[in-house]
mmCIF file of the C-alpha atoms, coordinates in Angstrom:
data_MODEL
# 
_entry.id   MODEL 
# 
loop_
_atom_site.group_PDB 
_atom_site.id 
_atom_site.type_symbol 
_atom_site.label_atom_id 
_atom_site.label_alt_id 
_atom_site.label_comp_id 
_atom_site.label_asym_id 
_atom_site.label_entity_id 
_atom_site.label_seq_id 
_atom_site.pdbx_PDB_ins_code 
_atom_site.Cartn_x 
_atom_site.Cartn_y 
_atom_site.Cartn_z 
_atom_site.occupancy 
_atom_site.B_iso_or_equiv 
_atom_site.pdbx_formal_charge 
_atom_site.auth_seq_id 
_atom_site.auth_comp_id 
_atom_site.auth_asym_id 
_atom_site.auth_atom_id 
_atom_site.pdbx_PDB_model_num 
ATOM 1   C CA . MET A 1 1   ? 0.000   0.000  0.000   1.00 0.00 ? 1   MET A CA 1 
ATOM 2   C CA . GLY A 1 2   ? 1.132   3.498  -0.746  1.00 0.00 ? 2   GLY A CA 1 
ATOM 3   C CA . LYS A 1 3   ? 1.781   6.395  1.504   1.00 0.00 ? 3   LYS A CA 1 
ATOM 4   C CA . VAL A 1 4   ? 1.148   10.117 1.590   1.00 0.00 ? 4   VAL A CA 1 
ATOM 5   C CA . ILE A 1 5   ? 4.267   12.166 0.910   1.00 0.00 ? 5   ILE A CA 1 
ATOM 6   C CA . ALA A 1 6   ? 5.255   15.738 0.102   1.00 0.00 ? 6   ALA A CA 1 
ATOM 7   C CA . LEU A 1 7   ? 5.796   16.717 -3.518  1.00 0.00 ? 7   LEU A CA 1 
ATOM 8   C CA . GLY A 1 8   ? 9.543   17.176 -2.971  1.00 0.00 ? 8   GLY A CA 1 
ATOM 9   C CA . GLU A 1 9   ? 9.807   13.605 -1.726  1.00 0.00 ? 9   GLU A CA 1 
ATOM 10  C CA . ALA A 1 10  ? 7.781   12.379 -4.717  1.00 0.00 ? 10  ALA A CA 1 
ATOM 11  C CA . VAL A 1 11  ? 10.253  14.071 -7.070  1.00 0.00 ? 11  VAL A CA 1 
ATOM 12  C CA . LYS A 1 12  ? 13.227  12.407 -5.338  1.00 0.00 ? 12  LYS A CA 1 
ATOM 13  C CA . LEU A 1 13  ? 11.556  8.991  -5.313  1.00 0.00 ? 13  LEU A CA 1 
ATOM 14  C CA . ALA A 1 14  ? 10.652  9.269  -9.000  1.00 0.00 ? 14  ALA A CA 1 
ATOM 15  C CA . GLU A 1 15  ? 14.234  10.268 -9.911  1.00 0.00 ? 15  GLU A CA 1 
ATOM 16  C CA . ALA A 1 16  ? 15.679  7.316  -7.969  1.00 0.00 ? 16  ALA A CA 1 
ATOM 17  C CA . ALA A 1 17  ? 13.184  4.890  -9.479  1.00 0.00 ? 17  ALA A CA 1 
ATOM 18  C CA . ARG A 1 18  ? 13.908  6.168  -12.991 1.00 0.00 ? 18  ARG A CA 1 
ATOM 19  C CA . ARG A 1 19  ? 17.657  5.651  -12.427 1.00 0.00 ? 19  ARG A CA 1 
ATOM 20  C CA . GLY A 1 20  ? 16.779  2.088  -11.411 1.00 0.00 ? 20  GLY A CA 1 
ATOM 21  C CA . GLY A 1 21  ? 14.975  1.511  -14.698 1.00 0.00 ? 21  GLY A CA 1 
ATOM 22  C CA . LYS A 1 22  ? 11.455  1.810  -13.307 1.00 0.00 ? 22  LYS A CA 1 
ATOM 23  C CA . LYS A 1 23  ? 8.575   3.244  -15.328 1.00 0.00 ? 23  LYS A CA 1 
ATOM 24  C CA . ILE A 1 24  ? 6.828   6.160  -13.573 1.00 0.00 ? 24  ILE A CA 1 
ATOM 25  C CA . VAL A 1 25  ? 3.065   6.626  -13.936 1.00 0.00 ? 25  VAL A CA 1 
ATOM 26  C CA . THR A 1 26  ? 1.156   9.654  -12.647 1.00 0.00 ? 26  THR A CA 1 
ATOM 27  C CA . THR A 1 27  ? -2.447  10.745 -12.477 1.00 0.00 ? 27  THR A CA 1 
ATOM 28  C CA . ASN A 1 28  ? -4.384  13.363 -10.578 1.00 0.00 ? 28  ASN A CA 1 
ATOM 29  C CA . GLY A 1 29  ? -7.826  14.320 -9.400  1.00 0.00 ? 29  GLY A CA 1 
ATOM 30  C CA . ALA A 1 30  ? -10.002 15.434 -6.546  1.00 0.00 ? 30  ALA A CA 1 
ATOM 31  C CA . PHE A 1 31  ? -10.997 11.900 -5.477  1.00 0.00 ? 31  PHE A CA 1 
ATOM 32  C CA . ASP A 1 32  ? -13.548 13.578 -3.227  1.00 0.00 ? 32  ASP A CA 1 
ATOM 33  C CA . ILE A 1 33  ? -15.724 10.570 -2.439  1.00 0.00 ? 33  ILE A CA 1 
ATOM 34  C CA . LEU A 1 34  ? -13.846 7.465  -3.510  1.00 0.00 ? 34  LEU A CA 1 
ATOM 35  C CA . HIS A 1 35  ? -16.007 5.099  -5.558  1.00 0.00 ? 35  HIS A CA 1 
ATOM 36  C CA . LEU A 1 36  ? -15.618 1.973  -7.670  1.00 0.00 ? 36  LEU A CA 1 
ATOM 37  C CA . GLY A 1 37  ? -14.850 3.982  -10.815 1.00 0.00 ? 37  GLY A CA 1 
ATOM 38  C CA . HIS A 1 38  ? -11.862 5.535  -9.050  1.00 0.00 ? 38  HIS A CA 1 
ATOM 39  C CA . VAL A 1 39  ? -10.630 2.168  -7.787  1.00 0.00 ? 39  VAL A CA 1 
ATOM 40  C CA . ARG A 1 40  ? -10.817 0.567  -11.246 1.00 0.00 ? 40  ARG A CA 1 
ATOM 41  C CA . TYR A 1 41  ? -9.183  3.607  -12.854 1.00 0.00 ? 41  TYR A CA 1 
ATOM 42  C CA . LEU A 1 42  ? -6.242  3.554  -10.437 1.00 0.00 ? 42  LEU A CA 1 
ATOM 43  C CA . LYS A 1 43  ? -5.767  -0.224 -10.891 1.00 0.00 ? 43  LYS A CA 1 
ATOM 44  C CA . LYS A 1 44  ? -5.567  0.235  -14.660 1.00 0.00 ? 44  LYS A CA 1 
ATOM 45  C CA . ALA A 1 45  ? -3.180  3.165  -14.273 1.00 0.00 ? 45  ALA A CA 1 
ATOM 46  C CA . LYS A 1 46  ? -0.850  1.095  -12.063 1.00 0.00 ? 46  LYS A CA 1 
ATOM 47  C CA . ARG A 1 47  ? -0.680  -1.670 -14.687 1.00 0.00 ? 47  ARG A CA 1 
ATOM 48  C CA . LEU A 1 48  ? 0.964   0.796  -17.096 1.00 0.00 ? 48  LEU A CA 1 
ATOM 49  C CA . GLY A 1 49  ? 4.183   1.068  -15.094 1.00 0.00 ? 49  GLY A CA 1 
ATOM 50  C CA . ASP A 1 50  ? 6.125   0.243  -11.961 1.00 0.00 ? 50  ASP A CA 1 
ATOM 51  C CA . LEU A 1 51  ? 5.244   3.130  -9.621  1.00 0.00 ? 51  LEU A CA 1 
ATOM 52  C CA . LEU A 1 52  ? 1.987   5.086  -9.487  1.00 0.00 ? 52  LEU A CA 1 
ATOM 53  C CA . PHE A 1 53  ? 2.073   8.614  -8.062  1.00 0.00 ? 53  PHE A CA 1 
ATOM 54  C CA . VAL A 1 54  ? -1.330  10.259 -7.516  1.00 0.00 ? 54  VAL A CA 1 
ATOM 55  C CA . GLY A 1 55  ? -1.642  14.023 -7.202  1.00 0.00 ? 55  GLY A CA 1 
ATOM 56  C CA . ILE A 1 56  ? -4.634  15.033 -5.072  1.00 0.00 ? 56  ILE A CA 1 
ATOM 57  C CA . ASN A 1 57  ? -6.120  18.477 -5.717  1.00 0.00 ? 57  ASN A CA 1 
ATOM 58  C CA . SER A 1 58  ? -6.027  20.721 -2.658  1.00 0.00 ? 58  SER A CA 1 
ATOM 59  C CA . ASP A 1 59  ? -9.266  21.764 -0.982  1.00 0.00 ? 59  ASP A CA 1 
ATOM 60  C CA . ILE A 1 60  ? -8.888  25.301 -2.372  1.00 0.00 ? 60  ILE A CA 1 
ATOM 61  C CA . SER A 1 61  ? -8.504  24.085 -5.954  1.00 0.00 ? 61  SER A CA 1 
ATOM 62  C CA . VAL A 1 62  ? -11.459 21.688 -5.681  1.00 0.00 ? 62  VAL A CA 1 
ATOM 63  C CA . ARG A 1 63  ? -13.631 24.510 -4.349  1.00 0.00 ? 63  ARG A CA 1 
ATOM 64  C CA . LYS A 1 64  ? -12.643 26.681 -7.319  1.00 0.00 ? 64  LYS A CA 1 
ATOM 65  C CA . TYR A 1 65  ? -13.795 24.209 -9.953  1.00 0.00 ? 65  TYR A CA 1 
ATOM 66  C CA . LYS A 1 66  ? -16.438 22.116 -8.152  1.00 0.00 ? 66  LYS A CA 1 
ATOM 67  C CA . GLY A 1 67  ? -18.144 24.837 -6.109  1.00 0.00 ? 67  GLY A CA 1 
ATOM 68  C CA . LYS A 1 68  ? -18.299 26.146 -2.549  1.00 0.00 ? 68  LYS A CA 1 
ATOM 69  C CA . ASN A 1 69  ? -19.743 22.922 -1.076  1.00 0.00 ? 69  ASN A CA 1 
ATOM 70  C CA . ARG A 1 70  ? -16.857 20.792 -2.261  1.00 0.00 ? 70  ARG A CA 1 
ATOM 71  C CA . PRO A 1 71  ? -14.806 18.984 -1.375  1.00 0.00 ? 71  PRO A CA 1 
ATOM 72  C CA . VAL A 1 72  ? -16.858 16.841 0.948   1.00 0.00 ? 72  VAL A CA 1 
ATOM 73  C CA . THR A 1 73  ? -13.729 15.111 2.258   1.00 0.00 ? 73  THR A CA 1 
ATOM 74  C CA . PRO A 1 74  ? -10.723 17.226 3.366   1.00 0.00 ? 74  PRO A CA 1 
ATOM 75  C CA . GLU A 1 75  ? -7.515  16.942 1.316   1.00 0.00 ? 75  GLU A CA 1 
ATOM 76  C CA . LYS A 1 76  ? -5.465  15.089 3.935   1.00 0.00 ? 76  LYS A CA 1 
ATOM 77  C CA . GLU A 1 77  ? -8.166  12.441 4.289   1.00 0.00 ? 77  GLU A CA 1 
ATOM 78  C CA . ARG A 1 78  ? -8.586  12.140 0.524   1.00 0.00 ? 78  ARG A CA 1 
ATOM 79  C CA . ALA A 1 79  ? -4.825  11.638 0.124   1.00 0.00 ? 79  ALA A CA 1 
ATOM 80  C CA . GLU A 1 80  ? -4.710  9.001  2.858   1.00 0.00 ? 80  GLU A CA 1 
ATOM 81  C CA . ILE A 1 81  ? -7.692  7.127  1.437   1.00 0.00 ? 81  ILE A CA 1 
ATOM 82  C CA . VAL A 1 82  ? -6.223  7.082  -2.083  1.00 0.00 ? 82  VAL A CA 1 
ATOM 83  C CA . ALA A 1 83  ? -2.774  6.101  -0.775  1.00 0.00 ? 83  ALA A CA 1 
ATOM 84  C CA . SER A 1 84  ? -4.318  3.163  1.089   1.00 0.00 ? 84  SER A CA 1 
ATOM 85  C CA . LEU A 1 85  ? -5.288  1.469  -2.175  1.00 0.00 ? 85  LEU A CA 1 
ATOM 86  C CA . GLU A 1 86  ? -3.073  -1.419 -3.221  1.00 0.00 ? 86  GLU A CA 1 
ATOM 87  C CA . SER A 1 87  ? -2.546  0.057  -6.688  1.00 0.00 ? 87  SER A CA 1 
ATOM 88  C CA . VAL A 1 88  ? -1.232  3.412  -5.419  1.00 0.00 ? 88  VAL A CA 1 
ATOM 89  C CA . ASP A 1 89  ? 2.418   3.714  -4.443  1.00 0.00 ? 89  ASP A CA 1 
ATOM 90  C CA . TYR A 1 90  ? 2.427   7.378  -3.408  1.00 0.00 ? 90  TYR A CA 1 
ATOM 91  C CA . ALA A 1 91  ? -0.100  10.196 -3.059  1.00 0.00 ? 91  ALA A CA 1 
ATOM 92  C CA . PHE A 1 92  ? 0.516   13.884 -2.458  1.00 0.00 ? 92  PHE A CA 1 
ATOM 93  C CA . VAL A 1 93  ? -1.600  17.021 -2.290  1.00 0.00 ? 93  VAL A CA 1 
ATOM 94  C CA . PHE A 1 94  ? -0.931  19.768 -4.806  1.00 0.00 ? 94  PHE A CA 1 
ATOM 95  C CA . SER A 1 95  ? -2.215  23.303 -5.007  1.00 0.00 ? 95  SER A CA 1 
ATOM 96  C CA . GLY A 1 96  ? -3.682  24.847 -8.118  1.00 0.00 ? 96  GLY A CA 1 
ATOM 97  C CA . ARG A 1 97  ? -6.214  23.279 -10.394 1.00 0.00 ? 97  ARG A CA 1 
ATOM 98  C CA . GLU A 1 98  ? -3.859  21.895 -12.982 1.00 0.00 ? 98  GLU A CA 1 
ATOM 99  C CA . PRO A 1 99  ? -0.817  19.695 -12.450 1.00 0.00 ? 99  PRO A CA 1 
ATOM 100 C CA . SER A 1 100 ? 1.669   20.929 -15.075 1.00 0.00 ? 100 SER A CA 1 
ATOM 101 C CA . ALA A 1 101 ? 4.128   22.317 -12.501 1.00 0.00 ? 101 ALA A CA 1 
ATOM 102 C CA . TRP A 1 102 ? 4.501   19.086 -10.532 1.00 0.00 ? 102 TRP A CA 1 
ATOM 103 C CA . ILE A 1 103 ? 4.451   16.959 -13.679 1.00 0.00 ? 103 ILE A CA 1 
ATOM 104 C CA . ALA A 1 104 ? 7.420   18.954 -14.976 1.00 0.00 ? 104 ALA A CA 1 
ATOM 105 C CA . ARG A 1 105 ? 9.254   17.994 -11.767 1.00 0.00 ? 105 ARG A CA 1 
ATOM 106 C CA . ILE A 1 106 ? 8.268   14.309 -11.539 1.00 0.00 ? 106 ILE A CA 1 
ATOM 107 C CA . LYS A 1 107 ? 8.671   13.721 -15.305 1.00 0.00 ? 107 LYS A CA 1 
ATOM 108 C CA . PRO A 1 108 ? 6.397   10.686 -15.645 1.00 0.00 ? 108 PRO A CA 1 
ATOM 109 C CA . ASP A 1 109 ? 6.844   8.189  -18.428 1.00 0.00 ? 109 ASP A CA 1 
ATOM 110 C CA . ILE A 1 110 ? 3.059   7.964  -18.560 1.00 0.00 ? 110 ILE A CA 1 
ATOM 111 C CA . HIS A 1 111 ? 0.402   10.353 -17.292 1.00 0.00 ? 111 HIS A CA 1 
ATOM 112 C CA . VAL A 1 112 ? -3.081  8.862  -17.119 1.00 0.00 ? 112 VAL A CA 1 
ATOM 113 C CA . LYS A 1 113 ? -6.448  10.585 -17.523 1.00 0.00 ? 113 LYS A CA 1 
ATOM 114 C CA . SER A 1 114 ? -9.951  9.208  -17.899 1.00 0.00 ? 114 SER A CA 1 
ATOM 115 C CA . GLY A 1 115 ? -11.826 9.050  -21.165 1.00 0.00 ? 115 GLY A CA 1 
ATOM 116 C CA . ASP A 1 116 ? -13.950 12.105 -20.401 1.00 0.00 ? 116 ASP A CA 1 
ATOM 117 C CA . TYR A 1 117 ? -10.911 14.170 -21.447 1.00 0.00 ? 117 TYR A CA 1 
ATOM 118 C CA . ARG A 1 118 ? -9.252  14.219 -24.827 1.00 0.00 ? 118 ARG A CA 1 
ATOM 119 C CA . LEU A 1 119 ? -5.849  14.881 -26.298 1.00 0.00 ? 119 LEU A CA 1 
ATOM 120 C CA . SER A 1 120 ? -5.652  18.151 -28.192 1.00 0.00 ? 120 SER A CA 1 
ATOM 121 C CA . SER A 1 121 ? -3.216  20.825 -29.215 1.00 0.00 ? 121 SER A CA 1 
ATOM 122 C CA . GLN A 1 122 ? -6.021  23.389 -28.762 1.00 0.00 ? 122 GLN A CA 1 
ATOM 123 C CA . LEU A 1 123 ? -6.024  23.979 -25.022 1.00 0.00 ? 123 LEU A CA 1 
ATOM 124 C CA . ARG A 1 124 ? -7.937  27.244 -25.045 1.00 0.00 ? 124 ARG A CA 1 
ATOM 125 C CA . ASP A 1 125 ? -11.324 28.214 -26.443 1.00 0.00 ? 125 ASP A CA 1 
ATOM 126 C CA . LYS A 1 126 ? -12.012 31.320 -28.556 1.00 0.00 ? 126 LYS A CA 1 
ATOM 127 C CA . SER A 1 127 ? -12.218 33.509 -25.450 1.00 0.00 ? 127 SER A CA 1 
ATOM 128 C CA . GLY A 1 128 ? -8.769  32.369 -24.288 1.00 0.00 ? 128 GLY A CA 1 
ATOM 129 C CA . ALA A 1 129 ? -10.039 30.248 -21.383 1.00 0.00 ? 129 ALA A CA 1 
ATOM 130 C CA . TYR A 1 130 ? -8.812  26.688 -20.889 1.00 0.00 ? 130 TYR A CA 1 
ATOM 131 C CA . ARG A 1 131 ? -11.181 24.152 -22.418 1.00 0.00 ? 131 ARG A CA 1 
ATOM 132 C CA . LYS A 1 132 ? -12.670 21.786 -19.841 1.00 0.00 ? 132 LYS A CA 1 
ATOM 133 C CA . ASP A 1 133 ? -12.487 18.682 -22.026 1.00 0.00 ? 133 ASP A CA 1 
ATOM 134 C CA . VAL A 1 134 ? -8.765  18.735 -22.804 1.00 0.00 ? 134 VAL A CA 1 
ATOM 135 C CA . ILE A 1 135 ? -5.736  17.690 -20.831 1.00 0.00 ? 135 ILE A CA 1 
ATOM 136 C CA . ILE A 1 136 ? -4.061  20.935 -19.843 1.00 0.00 ? 136 ILE A CA 1 
ATOM 137 C CA . GLU A 1 137 ? -0.963  19.125 -18.635 1.00 0.00 ? 137 GLU A CA 1 
ATOM 138 C CA . GLN A 1 138 ? -0.410  17.239 -21.910 1.00 0.00 ? 138 GLN A CA 1 
ATOM 139 C CA . SER A 1 139 ? 2.412   19.540 -23.061 1.00 0.00 ? 139 SER A CA 1 
ATOM 140 C CA . ALA A 1 140 ? 4.219   19.268 -19.699 1.00 0.00 ? 140 ALA A CA 1 
ATOM 141 C CA . VAL A 1 141 ? 4.146   15.468 -19.978 1.00 0.00 ? 141 VAL A CA 1 
ATOM 142 C CA . GLU A 1 142 ? 5.318   15.403 -23.593 1.00 0.00 ? 142 GLU A CA 1 
ATOM 143 C CA . ARG A 1 143 ? 8.009   18.069 -23.053 1.00 0.00 ? 143 ARG A CA 1 
ATOM 144 C CA . ASN A 1 144 ? 9.756   15.635 -20.701 1.00 0.00 ? 144 ASN A CA 1 
ATOM 145 C CA . GLY A 1 145 ? 9.506   12.653 -23.045 1.00 0.00 ? 145 GLY A CA 1 
ATOM 146 C CA . GLY A 1 146 ? 6.392   11.131 -21.496 1.00 0.00 ? 146 GLY A CA 1 
ATOM 147 C CA . ARG A 1 147 ? 3.042   10.351 -23.015 1.00 0.00 ? 147 ARG A CA 1 
ATOM 148 C CA . VAL A 1 148 ? -0.562  10.743 -21.942 1.00 0.00 ? 148 VAL A CA 1 
ATOM 149 C CA . VAL A 1 149 ? -2.743  7.646  -21.872 1.00 0.00 ? 149 VAL A CA 1 
ATOM 150 C CA . LEU A 1 150 ? -6.529  7.929  -21.803 1.00 0.00 ? 150 LEU A CA 1 
ATOM 151 C CA . LEU A 1 151 ? -8.357  5.162  -19.982 1.00 0.00 ? 151 LEU A CA 1 
ATOM 152 C CA . PRO A 1 152 ? -11.964 4.385  -20.866 1.00 0.00 ? 152 PRO A CA 1 
ATOM 153 C CA . LEU A 1 153 ? -14.466 6.048  -18.569 1.00 0.00 ? 153 LEU A CA 1 
ATOM 154 C CA . GLU A 1 154 ? -15.927 3.572  -16.089 1.00 0.00 ? 154 GLU A CA 1 
ATOM 155 C CA . LYS A 1 155 ? -19.683 3.102  -16.188 1.00 0.00 ? 155 LYS A CA 1 
ATOM 156 C CA . THR A 1 156 ? -20.196 4.039  -12.543 1.00 0.00 ? 156 THR A CA 1 
ATOM 157 C CA . LYS A 1 157 ? -21.753 7.055  -10.923 1.00 0.00 ? 157 LYS A CA 1 
ATOM 158 C CA . SER A 1 158 ? -19.505 10.088 -10.624 1.00 0.00 ? 158 SER A CA 1 
ATOM 159 C CA . THR A 1 159 ? -18.875 11.733 -7.268  1.00 0.00 ? 159 THR A CA 1 
ATOM 160 C CA . THR A 1 160 ? -21.297 14.525 -8.182  1.00 0.00 ? 160 THR A CA 1 
ATOM 161 C CA . GLU A 1 161 ? -23.977 11.975 -9.136  1.00 0.00 ? 161 GLU A CA 1 
ATOM 162 C CA . ARG A 1 162 ? -23.426 10.145 -5.840  1.00 0.00 ? 162 ARG A CA 1 
ATOM 163 C CA . ILE A 1 163 ? -23.811 13.364 -3.856  1.00 0.00 ? 163 ILE A CA 1 
ATOM 164 C CA . GLU A 1 164 ? -27.024 14.202 -5.728  1.00 0.00 ? 164 GLU A CA 1 
ATOM 165 C CA . SER A 1 165 ? -28.343 10.688 -5.087  1.00 0.00 ? 165 SER A CA 1 
ATOM 166 C CA . ILE A 1 166 ? -27.590 10.949 -1.360  1.00 0.00 ? 166 ILE A CA 1 
ATOM 167 C CA . LEU A 1 167 ? -29.287 14.336 -1.133  1.00 0.00 ? 167 LEU A CA 1 
ATOM 168 C CA . GLU A 1 168 ? -32.329 13.019 -2.965  1.00 0.00 ? 168 GLU A CA 1 
ATOM 169 C CA . LYS A 1 169 ? -32.584 9.889  -0.814  1.00 0.00 ? 169 LYS A CA 1 
ATOM 170 C CA . PHE A 1 170 ? -32.237 11.715 2.484   1.00 0.00 ? 170 PHE A CA 1 
ATOM 171 C CA . SER A 1 171 ? -34.246 14.833 1.702   1.00 0.00 ? 171 SER A CA 1 
ATOM 172 C CA . GLY A 1 172 ? -37.569 13.022 1.958   1.00 0.00 ? 172 GLY A CA 1 
ATOM 173 C CA . ARG A 1 173 ? -38.231 13.259 -1.796  1.00 0.00 ? 173 ARG A CA 1 
ATOM 174 C CA . ARG A 1 174 ? -38.125 9.490  -2.218  1.00 0.00 ? 174 ARG A CA 1 
# 
């Protein structure tokens, strides 16, 4: 089982593993309420290499893109829960919404995202804002010789759908 570490330690561990011929895999996300889709996704990601590092979005960054009521689970707990999975070697919390800065430091051989994203050279829309369906960190991965792998989206409820289901079930509407 993995453990929760600081980003600086993750960088050192990745460098040492790379020198030892190991393949480094990274992924990231909020992992707010861990569900079966997350577990299957992380298992598949681990199969792509030797060590799986998971970046967990900080509470501040989750709030910025998921809304004021999120995350449900605090960042330290989310990191510990994710790190407890057999498929995860290391988890760390990162600030900011997108992971390009830490990816540039860890230099993964493979960075994994789910199939609800897509590879594209067009990261911004006509207004100049980042598109929500593309992998912002793609260039950071490729700049260091890595590649992005998209895993098929699991047919399970998303965290948002689970929250809505809980609210519906316990609000007396059912």
